[in-house]
C-alpha positions as CSV (number, residue, x, y, z in Angstrom):
1,X,13.5,23.0,20.0
2,X,10.4,22.6,22.1
3,X,9.6,19.5,24.1
4,X,6.2,18.9,25.6
5,X,5.3,16.2,28.0
6,X,2.3,14.0,27.0
7,X,2.2,11.4,29.7
8,X,4.6,10.4,32.4
9,X,7.7,9.2,30.7
10,X,6.6,10.1,27.2
11,X,7.4,13.2,25.2
12,X,7.0,14.2,21.6
13,X,9.6,16.3,19.8
14,X,8.2,19.6,18.5
15,X,10.0,22.1,16.3
16,X,9.1,25.7,15.8
17,X,8.6,26.2,12.0
18,X,9.3,29.4,10.2
19,X,7.3,30.5,7.1
20,X,10.2,29.6,4.9
21,X,10.5,26.2,6.4
22,X,6.7,25.6,6.1
23,X,7.0,26.2,2.3
24,X,10.0,23.8,2.2
25,X,8.0,21.1,4.0
26,X,5.0,21.4,1.8
27,X,2.7,23.1,4.4
28,X,1.8,25.9,2.0
29,X,1.1,23.5,-0.8
30,X,-1.4,21.7,1.4
31,X,-2.9,25.1,2.5
32,X,-3.3,26.0,-1.2
33,X,-5.2,22.7,-1.8
34,X,-7.5,23.5,1.1
35,X,-8.3,26.9,-0.5
36,X,-8.8,25.3,-4.0
37,X,-11.4,22.9,-2.6
38,X,-13.2,25.3,-0.3
39,X,-16.1,25.7,-2.7
40,X,-17.0,22.0,-2.2
41,X,-19.5,21.8,0.7
42,X,-20.0,18.8,3.1
43,X,-23.4,17.5,3.7
44,X,-23.1,18.4,7.4
45,X,-20.7,19.3,10.1
46,X,-20.7,17.4,13.5
47,X,-18.8,18.3,16.6
48,X,-16.6,15.6,17.9
49,X,-14.6,17.4,20.6
50,X,-14.6,20.5,22.7
51,X,-11.4,21.6,24.5
52,X,-11.8,24.7,26.5
53,X,-13.2,27.3,24.1
54,X,-12.2,25.3,21.0
55,X,-14.9,23.3,19.2
56,X,-13.6,20.8,16.7
57,X,-15.8,19.4,13.9
58,X,-15.8,16.6,11.3
59,X,-17.1,17.4,7.8
60,X,-19.4,14.5,6.7
61,X,-20.0,13.6,3.0
62,X,-22.8,11.0,2.5
63,X,-23.5,8.8,-0.5
64,X,-26.6,9.6,-2.5
65,X,-29.7,8.4,-0.7
66,X,-27.6,7.1,2.2
67,X,-29.5,6.2,5.4
68,X,-28.1,4.9,8.7
69,X,-30.2,1.8,8.4
70,X,-28.0,0.6,5.6
71,X,-24.4,0.8,6.9
72,X,-21.6,1.3,4.3
73,X,-17.8,1.6,4.5
74,X,-16.3,4.8,5.6
75,X,-13.1,6.8,5.3
76,X,-11.6,9.4,7.6
77,X,-9.3,12.1,6.2
78,X,-6.6,14.1,8.0
79,X,-5.4,17.2,6.1
80,X,-1.8,18.3,5.7
81,X,-0.1,21.6,6.5
82,X,2.8,20.8,8.8
83,X,0.7,21.0,11.9
84,X,0.8,24.8,11.3
85,X,-1.7,25.6,8.5
86,X,-4.3,23.8,6.4
87,X,-8.0,22.9,6.8
88,X,-10.3,19.9,6.4
89,X,-11.2,21.1,2.9
90,X,-7.7,19.9,1.8
91,X,-9.4,16.5,1.2
92,X,-13.0,17.7,0.3
93,X,-12.6,16.8,-3.4
94,X,-11.5,13.2,-2.6
95,X,-14.2,13.0,0.1
96,X,-17.0,14.1,-2.3
97,X,-15.8,11.7,-5.0
98,X,-15.7,8.7,-2.6
99,X,-19.0,9.6,-1.1
100,X,-20.6,9.7,-4.6
101,X,-19.0,6.2,-5.1
102,X,-20.8,4.8,-2.1
103,X,-18.7,5.5,1.1
104,X,-19.3,7.8,4.0
105,X,-16.3,10.2,3.9
106,X,-15.3,12.3,6.8
107,X,-12.6,15.1,7.0
108,X,-11.3,16.0,10.4
109,X,-10.6,19.4,11.8
110,X,-7.7,19.3,14.4
111,X,-5.8,21.9,16.3
112,X,-3.0,23.7,14.4
113,X,-0.5,26.3,15.4
114,X,-1.7,29.3,13.4
115,X,-5.3,29.0,14.5
116,X,-5.0,27.5,18.0
117,X,-1.4,28.3,19.0
118,X,-0.9,24.6,19.6
119,X,1.7,22.0,18.7
120,X,2.0,18.6,17.1
121,X,1.1,17.1,20.5
122,X,-2.5,18.4,20.4
123,X,-2.9,17.4,16.7
124,X,-2.1,13.8,17.6
125,X,-4.5,13.9,20.6
126,X,-7.3,15.2,18.3
127,X,-6.7,12.5,15.7
128,X,-7.0,9.9,18.4
129,X,-10.2,11.5,19.7
130,X,-11.7,11.8,16.2
131,X,-11.3,8.1,15.5
132,X,-12.8,7.2,18.8
133,X,-15.7,9.5,18.1
134,X,-16.3,7.9,14.7
135,X,-16.2,4.4,16.2
136,X,-18.6,5.4,18.9
137,X,-21.0,6.8,16.4
138,X,-21.0,4.3,13.6
139,X,-24.7,3.5,14.0
140,X,-25.6,7.2,13.7
141,X,-23.3,7.7,10.7
142,X,-24.4,4.6,9.0
143,X,-21.0,3.1,9.0
144,X,-19.9,-0.5,9.0
145,X,-17.4,-0.7,11.9
146,X,-15.5,-3.5,10.1
147,X,-14.8,-1.3,7.1
148,X,-13.3,2.1,8.3
149,X,-10.3,3.4,6.5
150,X,-8.1,6.3,7.5
151,X,-6.2,8.5,5.1
152,X,-4.0,11.6,5.2
153,X,-1.4,13.6,3.4
154,X,1.9,14.9,4.7
155,X,1.3,15.9,8.4
156,X,-2.2,14.3,8.1
157,X,-0.5,11.2,6.7
158,X,1.5,11.0,9.9
159,X,-1.7,11.4,11.9
160,X,-3.4,8.6,9.9
161,X,-0.3,6.4,10.6
162,X,-0.3,7.5,14.2
163,X,-3.9,6.4,15.0
164,X,-3.1,3.1,13.4
165,X,0.2,2.4,15.2
166,X,1.0,4.6,18.2
167,X,-0.3,4.3,21.8
168,X,-0.2,6.6,24.9
169,X,-0.7,9.8,23.0
170,X,-4.2,10.5,24.1
171,X,-6.1,13.5,25.4
172,X,-6.0,13.2,29.2
173,X,-9.0,11.6,30.6
174,X,-10.2,10.1,27.3
175,X,-11.8,6.7,27.2
176,X,-9.0,4.6,25.7
177,X,-11.1,1.4,25.7
178,X,-12.4,2.5,22.2
179,X,-9.9,1.5,19.6
180,X,-8.4,4.1,17.2
181,X,-7.1,1.5,14.8
182,X,-8.7,1.5,11.4
183,X,-9.4,-1.4,9.0
184,X,-7.4,0.1,6.2
185,X,-4.7,2.8,5.8
186,X,-4.2,5.3,2.9
187,X,-1.1,7.5,2.9
188,X,-0.2,10.4,0.7
189,X,3.5,11.4,1.1
190,X,3.4,10.5,4.8
191,X,6.1,10.8,7.4
192,X,6.2,7.3,8.8
193,X,9.8,6.8,9.9
194,X,11.5,8.7,12.7
195,X,14.1,6.1,13.3
196,X,17.8,5.9,12.5
197,X,18.6,7.0,9.0
198,X,15.4,9.1,8.7
199,X,15.4,12.9,8.3
200,X,13.6,13.3,11.6
201,X,15.7,11.0,13.7
202,X,18.3,13.5,15.1
203,X,15.7,15.8,16.5
204,X,13.5,12.9,17.7
205,X,16.4,11.2,19.4
206,X,17.5,14.4,21.0
207,X,14.1,14.9,22.5
208,X,13.1,11.4,23.4
209,X,16.4,9.5,23.8
210,X,15.7,5.8,23.9
211,X,12.0,6.4,23.6
212,X,12.1,7.6,20.0
213,X,10.2,4.5,18.9
214,X,7.1,5.7,20.6
215,X,6.5,8.3,17.9
216,X,7.7,6.4,14.8
217,X,4.9,4.5,13.1
218,X,7.3,2.4,11.2
219,X,8.6,0.9,14.5
220,X,5.2,0.1,15.8
221,X,3.8,-2.4,13.3
222,X,2.0,-5.5,14.4
223,X,0.5,-8.8,13.0
224,X,-2.8,-8.3,11.1
225,X,-1.7,-4.8,10.2
226,X,-4.4,-3.1,8.1
227,X,-4.1,-3.2,4.3
228,X,-2.1,-0.1,3.3
229,X,-1.5,2.0,0.2
230,X,1.1,4.8,0.0
231,X,1.6,7.4,-2.7
232,X,4.9,9.2,-3.0
233,X,6.7,11.4,-5.5
234,X,10.3,10.4,-6.1
235,X,11.4,14.1,-5.8
236,X,9.8,14.7,-2.4
237,X,12.3,16.6,-0.3
238,X,10.6,15.7,3.0
239,X,9.8,12.0,2.6
240,X,12.4,9.6,1.2
241,X,11.6,6.8,-1.2
242,X,13.8,4.6,1.0
243,X,11.5,5.1,4.0
244,X,8.4,4.2,2.0
245,X,10.0,1.1,0.6
246,X,11.1,0.2,4.1
247,X,7.6,0.5,5.5
248,X,6.2,-1.6,2.6
249,X,8.8,-4.4,3.4
250,X,8.1,-4.2,7.1
251,X,4.4,-4.4,6.7
252,X,4.8,-7.4,4.5
253,X,7.2,-8.9,7.0
254,X,4.5,-8.9,9.7
255,X,2.1,-10.5,7.2
256,X,0.2,-7.4,5.9
257,X,-0.4,-5.8,2.6
258,X,1.3,-2.5,1.5
259,X,0.9,-1.2,-2.1
260,X,3.4,1.5,-2.9
261,X,2.9,3.8,-5.8
262,X,5.9,6.0,-6.8
263,X,5.5,9.0,-9.2
264,X,8.7,9.8,-11.0
265,X,9.9,13.4,-10.5
266,X,6.9,14.5,-8.4
267,X,7.4,16.7,-5.3
268,X,5.6,16.9,-2.0
269,X,1.9,17.5,-2.3
270,X,1.8,16.4,-6.0
271,X,-1.5,14.6,-5.4
272,X,-3.4,17.7,-4.2
273,X,-6.6,19.0,-5.7
274,X,-6.1,22.0,-7.9
275,X,-2.4,21.2,-8.7
276,X,-1.1,20.5,-12.2
277,X,-4.6,20.5,-13.8
278,X,-5.5,17.8,-11.3
279,X,-3.5,15.2,-13.1
280,X,-2.0,13.5,-10.1
281,X,-5.1,14.2,-8.0
282,X,-7.0,12.1,-10.6
283,X,-4.3,9.4,-10.9
284,X,-3.9,8.8,-7.2
285,X,-7.7,8.9,-6.6
286,X,-8.2,6.3,-9.2
287,X,-5.7,4.0,-7.5
288,X,-7.3,4.8,-4.1
289,X,-10.7,3.7,-5.6
290,X,-9.2,0.5,-6.9
291,X,-7.6,-0.2,-3.6
292,X,-10.9,0.2,-1.8
293,X,-12.7,-2.0,-4.3
294,X,-10.1,-4.7,-3.7
295,X,-11.0,-4.6,0.0
296,X,-14.8,-4.7,-0.6
297,X,-15.3,-1.1,0.6
298,X,-16.6,0.0,-2.9
299,X,-17.8,-1.9,-5.9
300,X,-17.5,-1.4,-9.7
301,X,-14.9,0.6,-11.4
302,X,-13.7,4.2,-10.9
303,X,-15.8,6.9,-12.5
304,X,-12.8,9.1,-13.1
305,X,-11.0,9.1,-16.4
306,X,-7.2,9.0,-16.3
307,X,-5.4,11.7,-18.1
308,X,-3.4,10.6,-21.2
309,X,0.3,9.8,-20.7
310,X,2.7,12.7,-21.2
311,X,5.2,12.4,-23.9
C-alpha cells in the first residue's frame, strides 16, 4: 500500500497494481480500446498543462464547419486504464461521432504510471487542471460554458466523477477560483463509491481513516447536481450494480437526474470501441446521444443504427 499526501490533512490511497491485477480490473481492456481507435485522428492537439518535463495535451474534435464565433455544447472525455495504462484514443471513436453530431469533443491526456511513473494522485490533479483549462478557454474553443459535459470510463469514469464532486485534490498553486464542475456527467462503468460496503472501502479506510469521504464521489453529492447517465454491465467484477443503483437513488434524493442503463451479462469495458463487433459501443453511444439531446446539447436523432437483438 502506498499513501501519498495531497494537501495538509488530506491523503489518497494508492495501490501498486500488478500486470495480472490490471487485467482483472479492466485496464488492459481499456488499453486495447485505445489501440483500436488510434487510427482516428483529432482535428488538433492543444497543451493544457506542463509539469516539469511533462507536457499534457487535449485532443480536440470539432463539428463540421465549426467556428468559435458560434459556440456549441462540449464534452470532455477521460480514458480508462486503471491509472496505469491507456491513452486519450480510448474515446476517440465516441468523440468523433459526437463532434460530427454537433458538439466540440475533447479527450484528455493525463499522467499514468507506465508512462510517467506517477500515481492516482497526479491523475486526479490533471483532471482538475484539464477542466479548468477548458473553462478558461471556452471562447477560443467555441464552447457554450453552460453546456459542458464530462465523461469517462473505468478509471476515467472516476476522474469524471471526481471533477464533479471532490474538492481539495488540486495541483499545488493552481487557480481554484475556476470551477471544475461540469453541466452534465456521463459515466461508463465508473468507480463512484469508496464508502462502507464498497470493494474499495477497506483500503480507503486504512489509508484515510475518517477522511475516506474526501475521495468517494457518492458521498459528495449536492443540490443541483448535474444530470447524470451511467452505463454498467451486470457481470462487471470491479463495479457493483448495487453501487450504481445507490448513486442513482442518492442523486435523485438531492433533486438531480440519474439515468442508469444496465447491460445483462456484460463485463468491465463492454462499451469500448473495437469490442464485440462494436455492439455495445453502438448501443451505449446511441443512449449517450439521446441523453445529450434531452439536455439540449444536441438536436435531432442519433445517426447510428442499433444492432438487432440477439436471440
